[in-house]
N, CA, C and O atoms as CSV, one atom per row, in Angstrom:
chain,resi,resn,atom,element,x,y,z
A,1,UNK,N,N,8.666,37.797,57.255
A,1,UNK,CA,C,7.980,36.882,56.117
A,1,UNK,C,C,9.202,36.816,55.176
A,1,UNK,O,O,9.795,35.748,55.025
A,2,UNK,N,N,9.575,37.909,54.561
A,2,UNK,CA,C,10.434,38.449,53.591
A,2,UNK,C,C,11.776,38.008,54.048
A,2,UNK,O,O,12.387,37.559,53.078
A,3,UNK,N,N,12.406,37.962,55.022
A,3,UNK,CA,C,13.192,37.698,55.849
A,3,UNK,C,C,13.560,36.149,55.759
A,3,UNK,O,O,14.610,35.740,55.262
A,4,UNK,N,N,12.886,35.600,56.128
A,4,UNK,CA,C,12.621,34.313,56.236
A,4,UNK,C,C,12.807,33.229,54.526
A,4,UNK,O,O,13.427,32.178,54.366
A,5,UNK,N,N,12.290,33.748,53.883
A,5,UNK,CA,C,12.282,33.527,52.345
A,5,UNK,C,C,13.742,33.930,51.611
A,5,UNK,O,O,14.257,33.297,50.689
A,6,UNK,N,N,14.195,34.955,52.153
A,6,UNK,CA,C,15.512,35.171,51.748
A,6,UNK,C,C,16.718,34.263,52.419
A,6,UNK,O,O,17.714,33.915,51.786
A,7,UNK,N,N,16.515,33.995,53.548
A,7,UNK,CA,C,17.237,32.986,54.350
A,7,UNK,C,C,17.193,31.947,53.672
A,7,UNK,O,O,18.313,31.438,53.640
A,8,UNK,N,N,16.234,31.210,52.947
A,8,UNK,CA,C,15.831,29.975,52.687
A,8,UNK,C,C,16.494,29.751,51.187
A,8,UNK,O,O,16.924,28.640,50.877
A,9,UNK,N,N,16.552,30.850,50.294
A,9,UNK,CA,C,17.080,30.998,49.157
A,9,UNK,C,C,18.507,30.715,49.532
A,9,UNK,O,O,19.037,29.698,49.086
A,10,UNK,N,N,19.164,31.523,50.308
A,10,UNK,CA,C,20.548,31.616,50.233
A,10,UNK,C,C,21.229,30.423,50.947
A,10,UNK,O,O,22.430,30.160,50.884
A,11,UNK,N,N,20.333,29.775,51.602
A,11,UNK,CA,C,21.008,28.598,52.409
A,11,UNK,C,C,20.727,27.296,51.375
A,11,UNK,O,O,21.472,26.318,51.428
A,12,UNK,N,N,19.835,27.344,50.631
A,12,UNK,CA,C,19.515,26.054,49.684
A,12,UNK,C,C,20.465,26.456,48.469
A,12,UNK,O,O,20.776,25.471,47.799
A,13,UNK,N,N,20.900,27.431,48.107
A,13,UNK,CA,C,21.807,27.473,46.646
A,13,UNK,C,C,21.029,27.730,45.866
A,13,UNK,O,O,21.393,27.252,44.791
A,14,UNK,N,N,19.936,28.338,45.766
A,14,UNK,CA,C,19.368,28.634,44.422
A,14,UNK,C,C,19.267,30.131,44.231
A,14,UNK,O,O,18.386,30.660,43.553
A,15,UNK,N,N,20.242,30.794,44.883
A,15,UNK,CA,C,20.431,32.287,44.498
A,15,UNK,C,C,21.380,32.275,43.284
A,15,UNK,O,O,22.369,31.542,43.300
A,16,UNK,N,N,21.098,33.081,42.215
A,16,UNK,CA,C,22.042,33.335,40.999
A,16,UNK,C,C,22.434,34.755,40.972
A,16,UNK,O,O,22.892,35.251,39.943
A,17,UNK,N,N,22.287,35.382,41.979
A,17,UNK,CA,C,22.850,36.820,41.781
A,17,UNK,C,C,24.155,37.058,41.658
A,17,UNK,O,O,24.524,38.097,41.111
A,18,UNK,N,N,25.048,36.150,42.137
A,18,UNK,CA,C,26.402,36.143,41.751
A,18,UNK,C,C,26.915,36.202,40.624
A,18,UNK,O,O,27.949,36.827,40.385
A,19,UNK,N,N,26.049,35.354,39.526
A,19,UNK,CA,C,26.591,34.988,38.235
A,19,UNK,C,C,26.905,36.289,37.511
A,19,UNK,O,O,27.992,36.368,36.937
A,20,UNK,N,N,25.972,37.427,37.477
A,20,UNK,CA,C,26.135,38.388,36.694
A,20,UNK,C,C,27.159,39.521,36.838
A,20,UNK,O,O,27.562,40.298,35.971
A,21,UNK,N,N,27.446,39.445,37.982
A,21,UNK,CA,C,28.661,40.422,38.212
A,21,UNK,C,C,30.040,39.590,37.852
A,21,UNK,O,O,30.990,40.311,37.549
A,22,UNK,N,N,30.217,38.505,37.846
A,22,UNK,CA,C,31.482,37.570,37.289
A,22,UNK,C,C,31.317,37.826,35.856
A,22,UNK,O,O,32.301,38.258,35.256
A,23,UNK,N,N,30.315,37.642,35.264
A,23,UNK,CA,C,30.177,37.568,33.589
A,23,UNK,C,C,30.619,38.851,33.313
A,23,UNK,O,O,31.457,38.992,32.423
A,24,UNK,N,N,30.055,40.148,34.136
A,24,UNK,CA,C,30.379,41.495,33.564
A,24,UNK,C,C,31.907,41.747,33.770
A,24,UNK,O,O,32.546,42.327,32.891
A,25,UNK,N,N,32.576,41.262,35.073
A,25,UNK,CA,C,33.894,41.540,35.157
A,25,UNK,C,C,34.899,40.728,34.048
A,25,UNK,O,O,35.966,41.191,33.646
A,26,UNK,N,N,34.354,39.479,33.659
A,26,UNK,CA,C,35.189,38.842,32.708
A,26,UNK,C,C,35.084,39.575,31.142
A,26,UNK,O,O,36.035,39.705,30.371
A,27,UNK,N,N,33.785,39.977,30.915
A,27,UNK,CA,C,33.617,40.499,29.962
A,27,UNK,C,C,34.401,42.210,29.616
A,27,UNK,O,O,34.710,42.605,28.492
A,28,UNK,N,N,34.559,42.897,30.763
A,28,UNK,CA,C,35.399,44.110,30.713
A,28,UNK,C,C,36.785,43.700,31.010
A,28,UNK,O,O,37.551,44.646,31.196
A,29,UNK,N,N,37.127,42.901,31.070
A,29,UNK,CA,C,38.800,42.420,31.193
A,29,UNK,C,C,39.023,42.366,29.606
A,29,UNK,O,O,39.704,43.144,28.936
A,30,UNK,N,N,38.311,41.299,29.184
A,30,UNK,CA,C,38.125,40.817,27.664
A,30,UNK,C,C,38.236,42.348,26.610
A,30,UNK,O,O,38.905,42.561,25.598
A,31,UNK,N,N,37.374,43.126,27.288
A,31,UNK,CA,C,37.303,44.351,26.088
A,31,UNK,C,C,38.571,45.173,26.302
A,31,UNK,O,O,39.136,45.606,25.298
A,32,UNK,N,N,39.137,45.463,27.661
A,32,UNK,CA,C,40.415,46.192,28.003
A,32,UNK,C,C,41.477,45.485,27.171
A,32,UNK,O,O,42.204,46.211,26.493
A,33,UNK,N,N,41.657,44.237,27.132
A,33,UNK,CA,C,42.613,43.546,26.514
A,33,UNK,C,C,42.720,43.828,24.875
A,33,UNK,O,O,43.761,44.112,24.282
A,34,UNK,N,N,41.577,43.701,24.363
A,34,UNK,CA,C,41.298,44.020,23.045
A,34,UNK,C,C,41.990,45.227,22.524
A,34,UNK,O,O,42.861,45.336,21.662
A,35,UNK,N,N,41.308,46.220,23.357
A,35,UNK,CA,C,41.536,48.005,23.028
A,35,UNK,C,C,43.287,48.020,23.469
A,35,UNK,O,O,44.051,48.718,22.802
A,36,UNK,N,N,43.688,47.380,24.368
A,36,UNK,CA,C,45.342,47.553,24.609
A,36,UNK,C,C,45.977,47.037,23.491
A,36,UNK,O,O,46.965,47.637,23.068
A,37,UNK,N,N,45.512,45.829,22.822
A,37,UNK,CA,C,46.182,45.408,21.755
A,37,UNK,C,C,46.148,46.100,20.568
A,37,UNK,O,O,47.155,46.100,19.860
A,38,UNK,N,N,44.845,46.876,20.126
A,38,UNK,CA,C,44.706,47.662,18.875
A,38,UNK,C,C,45.662,48.792,19.047
A,38,UNK,O,O,46.478,49.103,18.178
A,39,UNK,N,N,45.521,49.476,20.342
A,39,UNK,CA,C,46.269,50.836,20.399
A,39,UNK,C,C,47.681,50.340,20.313
A,39,UNK,O,O,48.331,51.054,19.549
A,40,UNK,N,N,48.330,49.426,20.801
A,40,UNK,CA,C,49.673,49.054,21.314
A,40,UNK,C,C,50.276,48.776,19.602
A,40,UNK,O,O,51.443,48.995,19.276
A,41,UNK,N,N,49.435,48.370,18.859
A,41,UNK,CA,C,49.614,48.072,17.420
A,41,UNK,C,C,49.958,49.206,16.657
A,41,UNK,O,O,50.963,49.206,15.946
A,42,UNK,N,N,49.093,50.312,16.764
A,42,UNK,CA,C,49.253,51.477,16.142
A,42,UNK,C,C,50.545,52.213,16.826
A,42,UNK,O,O,51.520,52.520,16.140
A,43,UNK,N,N,50.490,52.429,17.992
A,43,UNK,CA,C,51.738,53.100,18.944
A,43,UNK,C,C,52.739,52.621,18.400
A,43,UNK,O,O,53.577,53.424,17.991
A,44,UNK,N,N,53.000,51.041,18.202
A,44,UNK,CA,C,54.268,50.702,18.054
A,44,UNK,C,C,54.521,50.665,16.255
A,44,UNK,O,O,55.430,50.082,15.664
A,45,UNK,N,N,53.613,51.330,15.770
A,45,UNK,CA,C,54.084,51.551,14.195
A,45,UNK,C,C,53.776,50.256,13.198
A,45,UNK,O,O,54.005,50.195,11.990
A,46,UNK,N,N,53.238,49.321,13.986
A,46,UNK,CA,C,52.773,48.164,13.151
A,46,UNK,C,C,51.746,48.152,11.929
A,46,UNK,O,O,51.594,47.355,11.003
A,47,UNK,N,N,51.087,49.358,12.282
A,47,UNK,CA,C,50.265,49.495,11.277
A,47,UNK,C,C,50.697,50.034,10.102
A,47,UNK,O,O,50.183,49.763,9.016
A,48,UNK,N,N,51.717,50.868,10.273
A,48,UNK,CA,C,52.273,51.548,9.067
A,48,UNK,C,C,53.239,50.555,8.286
A,48,UNK,O,O,53.857,51.019,7.328
A,49,UNK,N,N,53.378,49.460,8.568
A,49,UNK,CA,C,54.189,48.512,8.055
A,49,UNK,C,C,53.288,48.247,6.506
A,49,UNK,O,O,54.008,48.076,5.523
A,50,UNK,N,N,52.153,48.220,6.338
A,50,UNK,CA,C,51.252,47.804,5.422
A,50,UNK,C,C,51.534,49.050,4.411
A,50,UNK,O,O,51.145,50.198,4.626
A,51,UNK,N,N,52.024,48.771,3.656
A,51,UNK,CA,C,52.463,49.775,2.361
A,51,UNK,C,C,52.845,49.111,0.959
A,51,UNK,O,O,52.927,47.920,0.657
A,52,UNK,N,N,53.028,50.136,0.285
A,52,UNK,CA,C,53.025,49.467,-0.955
A,52,UNK,C,C,54.421,48.839,-1.242
A,52,UNK,O,O,55.420,49.440,-0.846
A,53,UNK,N,N,54.549,47.553,-1.973
A,53,UNK,CA,C,55.507,46.731,-2.281
A,53,UNK,C,C,56.105,46.938,-3.314
A,53,UNK,O,O,55.322,47.337,-4.175
A,54,UNK,N,N,57.480,46.836,-3.783
A,54,UNK,CA,C,57.925,47.143,-5.188
A,54,UNK,C,C,57.218,45.937,-6.157
A,54,UNK,O,O,56.799,44.829,-5.821
A,55,UNK,N,N,57.243,46.474,-7.257
A,55,UNK,CA,C,56.420,45.391,-8.152
A,55,UNK,C,C,57.716,44.523,-8.635
A,55,UNK,O,O,58.866,44.914,-8.435
A,56,UNK,N,N,57.372,43.206,-9.343
A,56,UNK,CA,C,58.208,42.277,-9.845
A,56,UNK,C,C,58.664,42.443,-11.251
A,56,UNK,O,O,57.868,41.907,-12.022
A,57,UNK,N,N,59.437,42.872,-11.708
A,57,UNK,CA,C,59.881,43.227,-12.757
A,57,UNK,C,C,60.834,42.811,-13.690
A,57,UNK,O,O,61.893,43.416,-13.521
A,58,UNK,N,N,60.864,41.986,-14.636
A,58,UNK,CA,C,61.978,41.404,-15.315
A,58,UNK,C,C,62.771,42.319,-16.332
A,58,UNK,O,O,62.247,42.736,-17.365
A,59,UNK,N,N,63.812,42.545,-16.036
A,59,UNK,CA,C,64.747,43.287,-17.118
A,59,UNK,C,C,65.570,42.837,-17.828
A,59,UNK,O,O,66.503,42.250,-17.278
A,60,UNK,N,N,65.549,42.946,-19.507
A,60,UNK,CA,C,66.657,42.950,-20.228
A,60,UNK,C,C,67.377,43.598,-20.652
A,60,UNK,O,O,67.108,44.282,-21.640
A,61,UNK,N,N,68.750,43.620,-19.959
A,61,UNK,CA,C,69.683,44.694,-20.453
A,61,UNK,C,C,70.619,44.214,-21.684
A,61,UNK,O,O,71.077,43.081,-21.828
A,62,UNK,N,N,70.782,45.197,-22.439
A,62,UNK,CA,C,71.318,45.437,-23.967
A,62,UNK,C,C,72.768,46.052,-23.645
A,62,UNK,O,O,72.747,47.074,-22.961
A,63,UNK,N,N,73.866,45.628,-23.996
A,63,UNK,CA,C,75.223,46.240,-24.152
A,63,UNK,C,C,75.782,46.428,-25.352
A,63,UNK,O,O,76.029,45.389,-25.964
A,64,UNK,N,N,76.108,47.628,-25.977
A,64,UNK,CA,C,76.160,47.756,-27.362
A,64,UNK,C,C,77.625,48.578,-27.226
A,64,UNK,O,O,78.131,48.927,-26.160
A,65,UNK,N,N,78.124,48.779,-28.440
A,65,UNK,CA,C,79.412,49.751,-28.879
A,65,UNK,C,C,80.441,49.265,-27.588
A,65,UNK,O,O,80.251,49.606,-26.420
A,66,UNK,N,N,81.248,48.644,-27.921
A,66,UNK,CA,C,82.302,47.931,-26.912
A,66,UNK,C,C,83.150,49.135,-26.522
A,66,UNK,O,O,83.746,49.117,-25.445
A,67,UNK,N,N,83.237,50.177,-27.339
A,67,UNK,CA,C,84.292,51.192,-27.418
A,67,UNK,C,C,83.569,52.190,-26.368
A,67,UNK,O,O,84.353,52.675,-25.552
A,68,UNK,N,N,82.165,52.599,-26.233
A,68,UNK,CA,C,81.572,53.494,-25.155
A,68,UNK,C,C,80.814,52.763,-24.275
A,68,UNK,O,O,80.529,53.364,-23.239
A,69,UNK,N,N,80.321,51.412,-24.410
A,69,UNK,CA,C,79.595,51.134,-23.574
A,69,UNK,C,C,78.062,51.437,-23.104
A,69,UNK,O,O,77.725,51.676,-21.945
A,70,UNK,N,N,77.163,51.374,-24.289
A,70,UNK,CA,C,75.803,52.040,-23.962
A,70,UNK,C,C,75.003,50.813,-23.722
A,70,UNK,O,O,75.068,49.734,-24.311
A,71,UNK,N,N,74.189,51.207,-22.684
A,71,UNK,CA,C,73.470,49.972,-21.994
A,71,UNK,C,C,72.072,50.215,-21.983
A,71,UNK,O,O,71.641,51.242,-21.458
A,72,UNK,N,N,71.313,49.377,-22.509
A,72,UNK,CA,C,69.636,49.475,-22.704
A,72,UNK,C,C,68.923,48.579,-21.876
A,72,UNK,O,O,69.131,47.366,-21.853
A,73,UNK,N,N,67.988,49.241,-21.121
A,73,UNK,CA,C,67.060,48.412,-20.168
A,73,UNK,C,C,65.825,48.335,-20.812
A,73,UNK,O,O,65.190,49.371,-21.012
A,74,UNK,N,N,65.334,47.088,-21.214
A,74,UNK,CA,C,63.900,46.495,-21.550
A,74,UNK,C,C,63.260,45.960,-20.588
A,74,UNK,O,O,63.668,45.091,-19.817
A,75,UNK,N,N,62.185,46.499,-20.619
A,75,UNK,CA,C,61.020,45.640,-19.529
A,75,UNK,C,C,60.665,44.500,-20.429
A,75,UNK,O,O,60.197,44.562,-21.566
A,76,UNK,N,N,61.001,43.349,-19.648
A,76,UNK,CA,C,61.045,41.889,-20.393
A,76,UNK,C,C,59.755,40.881,-19.680
A,76,UNK,O,O,59.663,39.684,-19.953
A,77,UNK,N,N,58.846,41.563,-18.778
A,77,UNK,CA,C,57.883,40.674,-18.211
A,77,UNK,C,C,57.949,41.066,-16.811
A,77,UNK,O,O,58.856,41.756,-16.348
A,78,UNK,N,N,56.723,40.496,-15.987
A,78,UNK,CA,C,56.199,40.863,-14.889
A,78,UNK,C,C,55.241,42.173,-14.599
A,78,UNK,O,O,54.697,42.531,-15.644
A,79,UNK,N,N,54.974,42.788,-13.738
A,79,UNK,CA,C,53.895,43.601,-13.634
A,79,UNK,C,C,54.356,44.919,-14.348
A,79,UNK,O,O,55.508,45.312,-14.532
A,80,UNK,N,N,53.170,45.504,-14.704
A,80,UNK,CA,C,53.293,46.826,-15.392
A,80,UNK,C,C,53.465,48.024,-14.407
A,80,UNK,O,O,52.754,48.318,-13.446
A,81,UNK,N,N,54.386,48.534,-14.800
A,81,UNK,CA,C,54.240,50.076,-13.942
A,81,UNK,C,C,54.536,51.319,-14.403
A,81,UNK,O,O,55.060,51.372,-15.516
A,82,UNK,N,N,54.317,52.386,-13.788
A,82,UNK,CA,C,54.330,53.674,-14.360
A,82,UNK,C,C,55.453,54.309,-14.491
A,82,UNK,O,O,56.397,54.169,-13.713
A,83,UNK,N,N,55.445,55.097,-15.533
A,83,UNK,CA,C,56.978,55.484,-16.068
A,83,UNK,C,C,57.677,56.630,-14.826
A,83,UNK,O,O,58.870,56.833,-14.601
A,84,UNK,N,N,56.637,57.167,-14.251
A,84,UNK,CA,C,56.947,58.039,-13.146
A,84,UNK,C,C,57.936,57.408,-11.912
A,84,UNK,O,O,58.919,57.968,-11.426
A,85,UNK,N,N,57.432,56.187,-11.580
A,85,UNK,CA,C,57.938,55.399,-10.667
A,85,UNK,C,C,59.106,54.489,-10.617
A,85,UNK,O,O,59.549,53.855,-9.660
A,86,UNK,N,N,59.552,54.560,-11.960
A,86,UNK,CA,C,60.878,53.938,-12.222
A,86,UNK,C,C,61.950,54.716,-12.700
A,86,UNK,O,O,61.735,55.649,-13.474
A,87,UNK,N,N,63.275,54.376,-12.253
A,87,UNK,CA,C,64.472,55.418,-12.566
A,87,UNK,C,C,65.542,54.655,-12.728
A,87,UNK,O,O,65.942,53.853,-11.884
A,88,UNK,N,N,66.260,54.944,-14.236
A,88,UNK,CA,C,67.353,54.268,-14.534
A,88,UNK,C,C,68.507,55.379,-14.149
A,88,UNK,O,O,68.646,56.513,-14.609
A,89,UNK,N,N,69.227,54.745,-13.237
A,89,UNK,CA,C,70.350,55.469,-12.525
A,89,UNK,C,C,71.824,54.963,-13.385
A,89,UNK,O,O,72.045,53.796,-13.709
A,90,UNK,N,N,72.572,55.910,-13.606
A,90,UNK,CA,C,74.045,56.083,-13.984
A,90,UNK,C,C,74.565,57.209,-14.177
A,90,UNK,O,O,73.875,58.202,-13.946
A,91,UNK,N,N,75.760,57.343,-14.597
A,91,UNK,CA,C,76.559,58.750,-14.442
A,91,UNK,C,C,75.939,59.427,-15.897
A,91,UNK,O,O,75.802,60.645,-15.783
A,92,UNK,N,N,75.558,58.915,-17.171
A,92,UNK,CA,C,74.926,59.663,-18.160
A,92,UNK,C,C,73.380,58.927,-18.699
A,92,UNK,O,O,73.508,57.819,-19.220
A,93,UNK,N,N,72.222,59.386,-18.616
A,93,UNK,CA,C,71.429,58.514,-18.964
A,93,UNK,C,C,70.842,59.381,-20.081
A,93,UNK,O,O,70.467,60.536,-19.882
A,94,UNK,N,N,70.783,58.784,-21.225
A,94,UNK,CA,C,70.445,59.442,-22.784
A,94,UNK,C,C,68.933,59.767,-22.948
A,94,UNK,O,O,68.430,60.841,-23.277
A,95,UNK,N,N,68.292,58.527,-22.626
A,95,UNK,CA,C,66.941,58.577,-22.661
A,95,UNK,C,C,66.205,57.989,-21.393
A,95,UNK,O,O,66.719,57.220,-20.581
A,96,UNK,N,N,64.878,58.490,-21.359
A,96,UNK,CA,C,64.123,57.283,-20.320
A,96,UNK,C,C,62.758,57.484,-20.537
A,96,UNK,O,O,62.419,58.521,-21.108
A,97,UNK,N,N,61.879,56.638,-20.166
A,97,UNK,CA,C,60.279,56.660,-20.491
A,97,UNK,C,C,59.831,57.798,-20.031
A,97,UNK,O,O,60.258,58.300,-18.991
A,98,UNK,N,N,58.835,58.369,-20.838
A,98,UNK,CA,C,58.143,59.375,-20.042
A,98,UNK,C,C,57.383,59.001,-18.709
A,98,UNK,O,O,57.098,57.832,-18.450
A,99,UNK,N,N,57.066,60.065,-17.870
A,99,UNK,CA,C,56.497,59.681,-16.421
A,99,UNK,C,C,55.190,59.360,-16.264
A,99,UNK,O,O,54.670,58.875,-15.259
A,100,UNK,N,N,54.526,59.731,-17.591
A,100,UNK,CA,C,52.953,59.587,-17.544
A,100,UNK,C,C,52.568,57.924,-18.199
A,100,UNK,O,O,51.533,57.287,-18.003
A,101,UNK,N,N,53.682,57.547,-18.953
A,101,UNK,CA,C,53.417,56.507,-19.776
A,101,UNK,C,C,53.193,54.967,-18.748
A,101,UNK,O,O,53.560,54.960,-17.572
A,102,UNK,N,N,52.638,53.906,-19.319
A,102,UNK,CA,C,52.826,52.729,-18.624
A,102,UNK,C,C,53.891,51.809,-19.197
A,102,UNK,O,O,53.900,51.586,-20.408
A,103,UNK,N,N,54.848,51.228,-18.329
A,103,UNK,CA,C,55.775,50.789,-18.631
A,103,UNK,C,C,55.656,48.913,-18.524
A,103,UNK,O,O,55.932,48.366,-17.457
A,104,UNK,N,N,55.240,48.122,-19.705
A,104,UNK,CA,C,54.938,46.863,-20.033
A,104,UNK,C,C,56.085,46.308,-20.409
A,104,UNK,O,O,57.157,46.889,-20.577
A,105,UNK,N,N,55.758,44.727,-20.592
A,105,UNK,CA,C,56.616,44.265,-21.634
A,105,UNK,C,C,57.105,44.506,-22.963
A,105,UNK,O,O,56.306,44.516,-23.899
A,106,UNK,N,N,58.087,44.662,-23.110
A,106,UNK,CA,C,58.561,44.944,-24.439
A,106,UNK,C,C,59.056,46.393,-24.590
A,106,UNK,O,O,59.629,46.726,-25.627
A,107,UNK,N,N,58.808,47.452,-23.368
A,107,UNK,CA,C,59.019,48.670,-23.740
A,107,UNK,C,C,60.183,48.745,-23.331
A,107,UNK,O,O,60.582,47.937,-22.492
A,108,UNK,N,N,61.152,49.921,-23.923
A,108,UNK,CA,C,62.476,50.613,-23.713
A,108,UNK,C,C,62.126,51.350,-22.439
A,108,UNK,O,O,61.339,52.295,-22.494
A,109,UNK,N,N,62.761,50.904,-21.102
A,109,UNK,CA,C,63.062,51.799,-20.251
A,109,UNK,C,C,63.640,53.200,-20.404
A,109,UNK,O,O,63.042,54.275,-20.347
A,110,UNK,N,N,65.354,52.875,-20.678
A,110,UNK,CA,C,65.847,53.952,-20.937
A,110,UNK,C,C,67.516,53.441,-21.473
A,110,UNK,O,O,67.861,52.259,-21.487
A,111,UNK,N,N,68.148,54.255,-21.766
A,111,UNK,CA,C,69.313,54.010,-22.075
A,111,UNK,C,C,70.718,54.873,-21.583
A,111,UNK,O,O,70.748,56.104,-21.610
A,112,UNK,N,N,71.781,54.097,-21.166
A,112,UNK,CA,C,72.645,54.601,-20.231
A,112,UNK,C,C,73.869,54.658,-21.425
A,112,UNK,O,O,74.116,53.677,-22.126
A,113,UNK,N,N,74.530,55.838,-21.535
A,113,UNK,CA,C,75.758,56.189,-22.280
A,113,UNK,C,C,76.667,56.550,-21.731
A,113,UNK,O,O,76.638,57.151,-20.657
A,114,UNK,N,N,77.906,56.180,-22.521
A,114,UNK,CA,C,79.234,56.693,-22.095
A,114,UNK,C,C,79.980,56.091,-20.691
A,114,UNK,O,O,80.753,56.707,-19.957
A,115,UNK,N,N,79.517,54.738,-20.558
A,115,UNK,CA,C,80.050,54.096,-19.666
A,115,UNK,C,C,81.176,53.242,-19.803
A,115,UNK,O,O,81.471,52.896,-20.946
A,116,UNK,N,N,81.963,52.777,-18.704
A,116,UNK,CA,C,83.198,52.534,-18.820
A,116,UNK,C,C,83.299,50.831,-18.059
A,116,UNK,O,O,82.683,50.522,-17.038
A,117,UNK,N,N,84.070,50.043,-18.715
A,117,UNK,CA,C,83.919,48.738,-17.835
A,117,UNK,C,C,83.829,48.731,-16.342
A,117,UNK,O,O,84.482,49.594,-15.755
A,118,UNK,N,N,83.107,47.872,-15.627
A,118,UNK,CA,C,82.891,48.001,-14.241
A,118,UNK,C,C,81.697,48.926,-13.643
A,118,UNK,O,O,81.202,48.850,-12.518
A,119,UNK,N,N,81.426,49.659,-14.507
A,119,UNK,CA,C,80.214,50.799,-14.199
A,119,UNK,C,C,79.036,49.904,-14.089
A,119,UNK,O,O,78.678,48.959,-14.792
A,120,UNK,N,N,78.449,50.524,-12.865
A,120,UNK,CA,C,76.952,49.797,-12.828
A,120,UNK,C,C,75.844,50.724,-13.293
A,120,UNK,O,O,75.969,51.948,-13.348
A,121,UNK,N,N,74.699,50.017,-13.639
A,121,UNK,CA,C,73.566,50.836,-13.969
A,121,UNK,C,C,72.221,49.892,-13.266
A,121,UNK,O,O,72.013,48.681,-13.329
A,122,UNK,N,N,71.470,50.940,-12.618
A,122,UNK,CA,C,70.216,50.341,-11.745
A,122,UNK,C,C,69.106,50.759,-12.307
A,122,UNK,O,O,69.007,51.730,-13.057
A,123,UNK,N,N,68.074,49.891,-11.888
A,123,UNK,CA,C,66.818,50.329,-12.543
A,123,UNK,C,C,66.043,50.531,-11.211
A,123,UNK,O,O,65.829,49.456,-10.650
A,124,UNK,N,N,65.640,51.451,-10.656
A,124,UNK,CA,C,65.104,51.704,-9.282
A,124,UNK,C,C,63.750,52.074,-9.364
A,124,UNK,O,O,63.323,52.617,-10.383
A,125,UNK,N,N,62.833,51.771,-8.131
A,125,UNK,CA,C,61.309,51.868,-8.372
A,125,UNK,C,C,61.234,52.881,-7.129
A,125,UNK,O,O,62.089,52.845,-6.244
A,126,UNK,N,N,60.234,53.724,-7.115
A,126,UNK,CA,C,59.692,54.353,-5.930
A,126,UNK,C,C,58.271,54.428,-5.995
A,126,UNK,O,O,57.677,54.444,-7.073
A,127,UNK,N,N,57.531,54.488,-4.566
A,127,UNK,CA,C,56.274,54.024,-4.467
A,127,UNK,C,C,55.783,55.627,-4.822
A,127,UNK,O,O,56.618,56.532,-4.785
A,128,UNK,N,N,54.391,55.886,-5.159
A,128,UNK,CA,C,54.048,57.059,-5.382
A,128,UNK,C,C,54.016,58.323,-4.236
A,128,UNK,O,O,54.133,59.531,-4.438
A,129,UNK,N,N,53.808,57.567,-2.920
A,129,UNK,CA,C,54.058,58.565,-1.551
A,129,UNK,C,C,55.477,58.724,-1.587
A,129,UNK,O,O,55.622,59.893,-1.229
A,130,UNK,N,N,56.490,58.298,-1.782
A,130,UNK,CA,C,57.805,58.553,-1.835
A,130,UNK,C,C,58.568,57.693,-0.717
A,130,UNK,O,O,59.795,57.791,-0.677
A,131,UNK,N,N,58.027,57.004,0.031
A,131,UNK,CA,C,58.280,56.159,1.221
A,131,UNK,C,C,58.875,54.888,1.064
A,131,UNK,O,O,59.702,54.499,1.888
A,132,UNK,N,N,58.529,54.172,0.058
A,132,UNK,CA,C,59.206,53.159,-0.228
A,132,UNK,C,C,59.993,53.308,-1.758
A,132,UNK,O,O,59.447,53.931,-2.669
A,133,UNK,N,N,61.407,52.626,-1.934
A,133,UNK,CA,C,62.126,52.480,-2.919
A,133,UNK,C,C,62.552,50.973,-2.871
A,133,UNK,O,O,62.395,50.209,-1.920
A,134,UNK,N,N,63.092,50.711,-4.022
A,134,UNK,CA,C,63.434,49.335,-4.162
A,134,UNK,C,C,64.380,49.440,-5.502
A,134,UNK,O,O,63.971,50.165,-6.408
A,135,UNK,N,N,65.630,48.744,-5.666
A,135,UNK,CA,C,66.284,48.328,-6.535
A,135,UNK,C,C,65.480,47.245,-7.481
A,135,UNK,O,O,65.507,46.151,-6.918
A,136,UNK,N,N,64.863,47.199,-8.575
A,136,UNK,CA,C,64.348,46.311,-9.327
A,136,UNK,C,C,65.496,45.280,-9.930
A,136,UNK,O,O,65.617,44.107,-9.579
A,137,UNK,N,N,66.287,45.943,-10.879
A,137,UNK,CA,C,67.245,45.267,-11.238
A,137,UNK,C,C,68.664,46.128,-11.650
A,137,UNK,O,O,68.652,47.288,-12.062
A,138,UNK,N,N,69.643,45.463,-11.487
A,138,UNK,CA,C,71.133,46.212,-11.881
A,138,UNK,C,C,71.763,45.538,-12.883
A,138,UNK,O,O,71.473,44.365,-13.118
A,139,UNK,N,N,72.865,46.330,-13.710
A,139,UNK,CA,C,74.000,45.795,-14.270
A,139,UNK,C,C,75.231,46.243,-14.382
A,139,UNK,O,O,75.531,47.437,-14.354
A,140,UNK,N,N,75.891,45.456,-14.493
A,140,UNK,CA,C,77.433,45.788,-14.385
A,140,UNK,C,C,78.069,45.570,-15.767
A,140,UNK,O,O,78.034,44.469,-16.316
A,141,UNK,N,N,78.726,46.789,-16.383
A,141,UNK,CA,C,79.442,46.913,-17.522
A,141,UNK,C,C,80.423,45.800,-17.681
A,141,UNK,O,O,81.236,45.615,-16.775
A,142,UNK,N,N,80.431,45.042,-18.741
A,142,UNK,CA,C,81.582,43.826,-18.934
A,142,UNK,C,C,82.171,44.003,-20.237
A,142,UNK,O,O,81.538,43.917,-21.290
A,143,UNK,N,N,83.588,44.290,-20.119
A,143,UNK,CA,C,84.129,44.549,-21.480
A,143,UNK,C,C,84.143,43.103,-22.157
A,143,UNK,O,O,84.545,42.966,-23.313
């Protein structure tokens, strides 16, 4: 009796037993593709590209004393940065903002002294972790 009923449901098309395995296989393939994409992102290093970006800072450069060319850099607007993250680079830097202070608009960042015509002074920024550096602004001494 059981055999006859099984044959009737198979022949008539009322058998839904094949739907679940197909859906299961589709779900397993989708999960595998998603996992592969996530793992590939970290293996290829795309996850590490999200890091600190350099701040946007406007710098006002002031050149004085045409005989020995002193150049001062003043924060003129933009984001506030920590003094320990910014560095004025030149042959001779006379003074520079302290490492613990916040550098905001109107703050004197530093003064480079004893420069000559054509020398370049740069204001660089370095992230807290040391992984990212950027030149925020530069100035070339002009006679």
